[in-house]
N, C-alpha and C positions, 0 to 999 in steps of 0.2 A: 702114555702114562697108564699104568695098570690101576685097577680099582683099589687094590691094597695101597699102592703108592699115594693115590689121591686121598684115601682115608687117613693115611699117616699125615699128610700135609694139613688136612682139615683139623686133625686132633692137635697137632703142634700149634696151629693158629688158635685153637680154643684154649690151650694151656697158657699161651702168651696173653690172651684176653683175660683169663682168670687172674694172672699175675698183675696185670694193669689195674683191673678192678679192685683187687686186694690192696694194692698200694693206695689207690684213691680212697677206698673205704677207711683205711688206717689213718690217712691224713685227716679225713673228716671226723673220725673218732677222736683224734688228738685235739682238733679244733673244738669239738663239742665239749670235751673234758675241760679245756682251758676256759670255756665260756659258760660253765655251770650246767652242762648237759651230761652229767655222769651216767644217767640211765640210757640216754641215746648212744653214748660211747660204748656202754656194755652191749647194747643191742647190735651195734655195728660190728663189734668184735665177735659176737656170736655168729653173725652172718659170715664172717671170714672163715669160720671153721667149715662151713658148707663148701666154700670155694676151695679150701685146702683139701678136703675129702675128694671133691670132684677132680682136682688136678692130680691127686695121687692115683686115683682110679684110671684116669686117662694115661698117666705115665706107665702104669702096668700094662695097659692095653697096647700102648705104643711098643713096648718091649716085645710083646707077643706078636704084634704085626711085623716087627723087624725080623723076628725069627722066621715067620711065615714067608716073608718076601725073599729071604736068603736061601730058601729051599729050592 
C-alpha cells in the first residue's frame, strides 16, 4: 500500500467517524430539546457545523488524493 492509499483510507475512516459523531450529537440534541435543554441543543447543533465543515474539507482532499493516485 502506498502512502497516498494509506492516507486515503485514514481520511475515509475519519469521515465515517465524523458522520457517526454527528448522528450521536443530533440524537442528544433532540433529547435535550425534549427535556427542557433548548440551550444545550443549540450548542450541540453548533458543534455539528464544525463536524460538517471538517467532513467537507476531508472530502475535497480525498478527491485530490484520488486524482494523485491515478496519475
